[in-house]
C-alpha positions as CSV (number, residue, x, y, z in Angstrom):
1,X,24.5,171.1,205.7
2,X,26.9,172.4,203.0
3,X,28.9,169.2,203.1
4,X,25.8,167.0,202.5
5,X,24.8,169.2,199.6
6,X,28.2,169.0,198.1
7,X,28.4,165.2,198.5
8,X,24.9,164.8,197.0
9,X,25.9,167.0,194.0
10,X,29.1,165.0,193.6
11,X,27.2,161.6,193.6
12,X,24.7,162.9,191.1
13,X,27.5,164.0,188.8
14,X,29.2,160.6,189.1
15,X,26.0,158.7,188.3
16,X,25.4,161.0,185.3
17,X,28.8,161.2,183.8
18,X,30.4,157.8,184.5
19,X,28.0,155.9,182.2
20,X,28.2,158.6,179.5
21,X,32.0,158.6,179.5
22,X,32.2,154.8,179.6
23,X,34.8,154.8,182.4
24,X,33.5,151.5,183.7
25,X,33.4,149.8,180.3
26,X,36.5,147.9,179.1
27,X,37.2,145.2,176.7
28,X,37.3,141.7,178.3
29,X,40.8,140.8,177.0
30,X,41.9,137.2,177.3
31,X,45.3,135.5,177.0
32,X,45.7,133.5,173.8
33,X,45.1,129.9,175.1
34,X,42.3,130.9,177.4
35,X,40.6,132.9,174.6
36,X,40.8,130.2,172.1
37,X,39.3,127.7,174.6
38,X,36.5,130.1,175.4
39,X,35.8,130.8,171.7
40,X,35.5,127.1,170.9
41,X,33.3,126.5,174.0
42,X,31.0,129.4,173.1
43,X,31.2,129.0,169.3
44,X,32.3,132.6,168.9
45,X,34.6,134.4,166.5
46,X,37.9,135.7,167.9
47,X,39.4,139.2,167.6
48,X,43.1,138.8,167.8
49,X,45.1,142.0,168.5
50,X,48.9,142.0,168.2
51,X,50.7,144.9,169.9
52,X,54.0,145.9,171.6
53,X,54.8,148.3,174.4
54,X,57.0,150.4,172.2
55,X,54.5,150.8,169.3
56,X,53.0,154.3,169.1
57,X,50.1,153.3,166.9
58,X,49.3,150.4,169.4
59,X,49.1,153.0,172.1
60,X,46.8,155.1,170.0
61,X,44.5,152.1,169.5
62,X,44.4,151.5,173.2
63,X,43.6,155.2,174.0
64,X,41.2,155.9,171.2
65,X,39.7,152.9,169.5
66,X,39.6,150.5,172.5
67,X,38.0,153.2,174.7
68,X,35.1,153.8,172.4
69,X,31.9,152.6,174.1
70,X,30.4,151.2,170.8
71,X,33.6,149.3,170.1
72,X,33.9,147.9,173.6
73,X,30.2,146.8,173.7
74,X,30.4,145.2,170.2
75,X,33.6,143.3,171.0
76,X,32.4,142.1,174.3
77,X,29.0,140.9,172.9
78,X,30.1,139.3,169.7
79,X,33.8,138.2,170.0
80,X,36.3,136.7,172.3
81,X,39.1,139.3,172.4
82,X,42.7,138.3,172.7
83,X,45.6,140.6,173.1
84,X,49.1,139.3,172.2
85,X,52.2,141.2,173.2
86,X,54.6,140.7,170.3
87,X,57.7,141.1,172.4
88,X,56.7,138.5,175.0
89,X,54.7,136.0,172.9
90,X,56.9,135.5,169.9
91,X,55.6,132.0,169.1
92,X,52.1,133.5,168.2
93,X,53.7,136.3,166.2
94,X,55.6,133.7,164.2
95,X,52.6,131.4,163.8
96,X,50.4,134.3,162.4
97,X,53.3,135.8,160.4
98,X,52.9,139.2,161.9
99,X,55.1,141.7,160.1
100,X,54.2,145.0,161.9
101,X,52.2,146.5,164.8
102,X,49.4,146.8,165.5
103,X,48.1,143.9,163.6
104,X,44.4,143.0,163.9
105,X,43.0,139.6,163.0
106,X,39.7,137.9,163.2
107,X,39.3,134.1,163.4
108,X,36.0,132.3,162.6
109,X,34.2,130.0,165.0
110,X,36.5,127.1,163.8
111,X,39.6,129.2,164.7
112,X,40.6,129.7,161.1
113,X,41.7,133.1,160.0
114,X,38.8,135.1,158.6
115,X,40.2,138.6,158.0
116,X,43.3,140.7,158.7
117,X,43.5,144.5,159.2
118,X,47.0,145.7,159.9
119,X,47.8,149.1,161.4
120,X,46.0,151.7,163.5
121,X,42.2,151.7,162.9
122,X,40.0,154.5,164.4
123,X,36.8,153.7,166.2
124,X,34.3,154.3,163.3
125,X,36.3,152.2,160.8
126,X,37.0,149.5,163.4
127,X,33.3,149.3,164.2
128,X,32.5,148.9,160.5
129,X,34.9,146.0,160.3
130,X,33.5,144.4,163.4
131,X,30.0,144.4,161.8
132,X,31.5,143.2,158.5
133,X,33.1,140.2,160.2
134,X,30.3,139.5,162.7
135,X,27.7,139.3,160.0
136,X,29.8,136.9,157.9
137,X,29.7,139.4,155.0
138,X,33.5,138.9,154.5
139,X,32.6,135.4,153.1
140,X,30.6,136.8,150.2
141,X,31.8,140.4,149.5
142,X,34.6,142.8,149.9
143,X,34.4,145.6,152.4
144,X,33.5,148.2,149.8
145,X,30.5,146.2,148.5
146,X,29.4,145.6,152.1
147,X,29.7,149.4,152.8
148,X,27.5,150.1,149.8
149,X,25.0,147.5,150.8
150,X,24.3,149.0,154.3
């Protein structure tokens, strides 16, 4: 009887805390070519994240920003997300003239660069820029004006 009660309690805790903690939510990362094809097909903007394995700030973005439920949901809903390893995919690094890591880029629906945000970006600021890009506000105003207009 105690075993059933303990198992029931454990299952209840799992069903309560897993959705809250967002353990099951992850960004649907694509490889570069696959992501570009998908973005064109779905007429979506692209979030392009350049990183390396040795970069401390890249690791922080992985652990903090890219684990935030709001960021994960927004990216998965509105963008095609592409992760590029700067050490292994040097041709893309050269093509986008990446100078440091992490480097975050957004491409519009025509796969033209829309906005660039280098360096570590925390979840709240990152979510702000996701909204700024997704609403096309970057076309008519700078981020400060957009922030004041919200």
